[in-house]
N, C-alpha and C positions, 0 to 999 in steps of 0.2 A: 677608628679614632673617636674617642668619647668627647663630644663637644656640645651636645644639646642640654641646655639648662633651662628650667622653667622661669617665667617672668615673675618678678615680685609684684606685690600690690603697689598701686600708685600711692604716693605720699598722702594725697587727699583722702584716700580710703583708710588710712591708719594714723589718725592724729594721736599725739602723745596723751595718754589718759590723764584726766583731772586728778590731782593729788600726787602725781609722780614727782620725785625729787630731781631737780636739774641744776646744773652748774655751768656758768659761762666758761668757755675754754680759757685756761690761764694765760694763753698767749694772745687772746683777743684784746684789742686796745681801743678805747674811746678817744677819738682825735678831737672831737668837739661835741656840741650838744646833739648832733645828728649822725656823725660818721663813726663807724666802728670798722676796724680792720682785723683780719685774722681768718681762721677757718682752714679747711682742707679740701681742695687747694686754697691758697691764700686769695682773699677777695676784699674788696672795699664795699661796704654796705651802708646805705643811708637809712637810718631808722628815725622816724619822726613821731612826735606826740606820745601816745600811749605805748607804742612799740618800744621807743627809747626807754621809757620808764620801766617797762617790764624787763627788758634786757639788763638794765642796770640793777634791778632787784635780784636777778639771778647771778650777778657777778660773784657773790660769795656763797651761793647756794640758796635755793628756794624751792617752792612747789608750784606746779602748774595749777592755776586757779581757773574757775569757770570762764569760758570764752577765750582762753589762751592756748587751747589744745593744738589748733592748726598752726599758730605762730611758733609754738615750741617745736612742732614737727619740721617746719621750714628751717629753723636754726640748727636742729639736729642733723638734717640732711646736708647742711653746709659745713658741718664740723665746728660750728661756733658754740654749740651747747651740747652737753653730755648728760643723758638721763642716768639715774642711779636707781636700779630696781632692787627690791629686797625679796628674800625667799629662802627656803631651806633646800638642802640637797635631796633630790629624788633619784635614787639609784635605778628605779624601774624605768626611767625615761632615757637611760644612756646605754648604748652599746659601745664598748671599748674595743678597738681594732688595732692589733699590734703586728705589723709586718716584720719578719725577721729573716736574715740570711747569715748563717755562720756566726752568731754572736750570742752563744748560750749563756755565758756568765752574766752579761748585761740583761738578757731576757729574764734570767732567774731573779735578779735583783728587782727588776721592774714588776714582775708578776707578784712578788712578795708584797710590794707596796700597793698593789691593786686588788688584794684579797677583799672580797665582798662585792666587787663590781662584776658586771656581766662582760667577760673578756673573751675575745676570739683571737687566737694566734694564727697568723698566716705564714706558713713555712714556704718561703719563696725559692724552693729548689735547693735547700741546704744539702750538702753532701751527707751529713750525719743526721738523717731524718729521725732516727730512733731517739737521739738525744733531745731533739726539739720536742718530740712527742712525750717523752718522759717528763720533761720540764713542764709542759702544759698540763699534763695529768697531775703532777704533784700539787699544782695550785688550782685545780678545778676549772681550767680554761678550755673552751672549745678549740678545736684544731682544724685548719684547712691545710692540706698538703698540695702544693703545685709541683708538677713533675719537672718543670724547667724554670730557671730563674727568668722571670718576665719583667722585673722591675717593680718598684714600690707602687706606682700608679695602678698597675694591674692587680697587685695583691690587695690593695685597699678596696678597689672596685668589687672584686670577687666577694670579699667579706661583707661589704655594704649591701650587696644584692641579697645575701643570705640572711641578713639581720632584719629586725622588725621594729626596733624602738625609734622614738621620734628624734633622738639626738645621736649622732655618730661622733665618737671621740677617737681620732686617729693619734696614736702615740708610737713613736719609733722605739725600738728595743733599747737603744743607747741613751734614752731619756731617763732621768731619775727625779722622783718627787716623793720624799718621805711623808709629805702632808697631802697625799692624793685626794682625800675627801674635801679638804679646803680648796685645793686647786679646782676640782670639779664643780664645787658650789660657786666659786668665783666666776667661772665661765658660764655655768648654766643659767644663772639668774638673769643675764643680759638678754636671753631669748624671750623674755617677756615682751620685748619689742618685736612685733611680727615682721618687721622688715630686716631684722638681723639674720644673716645666713651663716656667719662664721664668727667665732670668738677665738683669739689666739693669745696665749700668755707670753710673757717675756722668757726667752730661752737663753740662759746665761751659761758660760763655760763652767764646768765642774771645778771645785777647789782641789788643788793638788800642788805638789812642790816642783813639778817639772816646768821647764821654760815654756813649753807649748800650752800647758794648762793655765799657767799664770797669765800668759798673753790673752788667752781666750776668755778669761774672766771679765776682761774689759772690751775686747775686740773680737769676740766670737762672730763668725759669719752668719749665725742664726739669731743674733741678738739685735733687736730692732730699737734698742735704747730705752730710756727711762720716761719717755713721753707717751702717754696713752692717747688714743684717738681713732678716728676713722682711717681705714686703709684705702687710699685713693691713688691711682696711677699719677705720678708727677707731684704728689703731695709729700709732706714731711715723712709720712710712713707709706712708702710706695708698695710694699708687699709684706707678707708674713710667711714664714716657712711652715711646712707641713709636719715638722718633727713633733709638734703637739698642737692639734687643731680640733676644735669642736664644731660640728657642722649640723645645721638643721636638715633633717632628711628631706623635707618638702622642697628644699632648694638644691639638693644634691644632684638630682637628675641622673644623667649618665656618668657623672663623676669626673675623675681625672682623665686627662688625655694620655692614653696608654702608649702612644708613640713617643712620648717624652720620658726619658729615664732620669733626667735632671731638669729642673725648672718647671715641673708639672704643677707645683704649688703656686708659683707666680701666675702661670696661665689660668689655673682654676679660679683664683680670687679675682683676677681681672675680668674673666668671663662673667663671674657673678656680679661684679660692679656694672658691667655693660647691660645686664639684665635687670638692673634696678635694685639689687640687694645691697644691704650694708654689711661690710666686713669691719669688725672692730678689733683693736689691739689693746690689751689691758696690761700695762707694765707693772701693776701692783701684784699681779698673779705671776709667780716665778717658778720655773722648773730649771733643771740643769741638764747639760749635754756634754759628754766627755769629748775632748779633742782626739783627733786621730792618733793611733798608737805609734806610728812611725813618721819620720820626717818626710819620706816619700809620699805616704798616704796623706799627710797634711798638705803638701804642695799640690798633689793631684786633686784633692777636694776643691781647693780654690780655683785651680785651672778648669775643672769641669763646670764649676759655677759660671765662670766667665764664658766658656764655650757654649753653654746653654743659651746664651743671649742671641746667638745666631738663629737658632730654630724659633725662639720666642719672637724674634723680630719679623719672621715670615708671617706670624699670626697677629702681632700687635704693633707693627710698624714703628713709628717714632717714639713710642713709649720706651723703647730700648736705646734711645739716643744716649751717647756717653755724657752729654751735658745739655742743659736747656737754659736758654737766656733770651732776653729781648736783645735786639741788635745793638742798642746804645750802651747797655751795661757791658756787653761783651767787648765792644770797640773801646770803651773807656779803659777797661783793664788791659786790653791789648796795647793801648797807647802807653800805659805805665810800663808794661813788660818790654817794650821796644825803646824805652828811655825817653818818652815824650809825655810826662805826666801833665804838662800844661794842656795838651789836647784833651786828656781825660777829664781834667777839671772843667774845661769849657763844655764838654758834653754833659757832665753832671749838672752844671749850672743851667744849661739850656733845657734839660729835661725837667729840672725843678720849676723853671719859669713856665714851661709849656703846661705842666700839670696844674700849677697854681692858677693860670688864666683859664684853662679849659675845664678842669674838674673841681677845683676848690674855691672858685670865685665867691660862692655863697657861704663858705665856711666862716666860723667866728674869727679865725685868724688864718687866712689863706696861706701865708708864708710858712707858718708853723706846720700846718697840715701837709703842705708840699714837702717840707724838709723831713717830716716824720716818715712819709710814705716813699718818697722818691730818693732823696739824698741818702737816708739811712739804709734803705734796701740796696741801692747801687753800691755803696761803700762796703756794706756787709757781704755782698755777693763775692768779693774777692777770695775769701777763704773757701767757700763751697765750690767755686769754679776751679780753683787750683787743685782742690781735693779730687774733683771729678776728673780733671786732666791727668793727674798722677795715677788715679785708679785704673784708667784705661790705657793711657799713653806713657806710663812711667818709663818703660823700656826705650821708647822713642826719645824721650827727654835725655836719658843717659847717653844714648848714642849721639844726640845733637851736642851734648857737652864735650864730645871729643873734638869738635871744631872750635878753634880758638876764638872766632868771632861770635859764636853762639853760646860759648861755655857759661859765661856769667848769667845770662838770662835763663838758659835752660836749668842751671843748677838752682837759681833763685826760685823758679816756679816749682821745681821738684822739692826743694826744701820746705816751701810754704805748704804745698799740698800734703807732704808727708807729716809735717808738724801739726797740721790742722786736726788730725784725729786725736791729739792729746789735749785739745782745748778744754775738755771737761774732766780730764783724768791726770793723775800725778804721773810725771814722766819717769820711767825707769830705763836706764841705759840698755839693759838686756832686751827691752821691747823693741828697740830701734831696728836691728837687723830683721826681726820677725815682721815688723810692720812693712819694711821695704819688700821683703820676700812675699808677703801677703799680696801687696799691690802688683808686683811683677807677675806672680802666678796668675792672678785674675786677668791682668792685661794680656798676657800670652794666650790665655783661654779665649778672650774676646776676639783676638786676631785669628785664632784657630777656627772659631765659630764662623767668622765672616768668610774665611777661606772656604770652608766646607759648604756654606750656603750660597757662595758666589754673590754676596751682597755686602754693600758698604753701610747698611742701615745702622749697625751698631758702632760704626766709626765716624758717623756724620752727626755733628751737633744739630740740635733742633733749635732754630732761631725763630722766635715768635714775632708776630706782627707788632708794629708800633704806629701810633697815630702821629708821631713826630717825624717830619721829613728831614732829608739830609741837610738842606740849607739852614733850617732852623736849628738843627743839632750843632752846627758849627758856627752859629751866630751870624749867618749871612743874610738874615732877615731881621727886621726890627722886632724887638721884644721888650715889653715893659718890665723893668726891674722892680 
């Protein structure tokens, strides 16, 4: 089992260099003269004096000036500031590794796009080994032949050990990028930050006329969305796929866990995070990935992704929880679901008052700050919670809808969680059955994974701690309005 990864430098050892261009994250919000919210994962930070002035200057882009290097590093580590490095493409620093199994036509297309790069093809036990060898030879790529199909983790590790350059660029055979040099440069420049271990581009579905391809253009399972940022367990970008991944060799260590045939990428980036490295996702750098060729393959892909959560949970515990919430947000929305919205409103009001009196008393406008942080976040949590519920328990909700007394509530939760995926996309009627099938396949996989590992970790919500007690939440103690 490949698990040993090197430790990163400590942040204090790697301040952001003077003159580096930085930009405050677009989702960061100044609540008053001192408070800023945002980051990955979300946090509330109090910046005073010169720190507040510097952060405000970076809101629309600026450079790190003398004396600001360590402060910039602090905000970068918290996902509140993003550095922008400049540079040219250096092909001599990159080894491209392409694992392949029985996908000759896609491999040929990809290798044609990678002409000029140092490419190693790893044939992971394909039956027609001669065809893979001819394809690699036609495009001047080195070739490793594995006698048996060992899975992508093993294939990548074998090639990584045999290569020598400082950056490893793992690209699956079914990825396409006509602008490969631009993609490589867009990923490579970020390694100017010595704490960055991995850069991942956005992996969108390939354009085509089939129903599956049209669906995957917006909802592909490898597409992490249009928001760039740090990859942090539990954050807005929780993981990135290994379909296209550039990795610093110094951070690679023993590489991917070869006992995982699916989910090895999630495990890898989370272990890097635990060792102090930064993993970044750049949504402005885009490659494409074709949908599975058959409906059965499409369903099984989703099911396998869900099933991988069981093994991942044995390594990463609550990070694989189906949903995460503080107890009062969860209870407020459960109150709405069971037909008692007044209880939910009372909980939200109590949480607002609690935060106002305990955390925002010194703010310019305590009520506004509490409303912005507590009320808006609790209200906005309804969509993501319902989405997470449908993603894992969609089949359970549909079964519950068969019961007359549960039907309305189960269907309401299912409808909201299903519709939530279209909040940023135009709705097409033909996408609806695929969206439902996508969720059901993944949910079936999660249940399958839990069964195989004999663990309920992937079916148990992670409820975080709260400083507000039960009596205060329900207005049973005095509270100043």
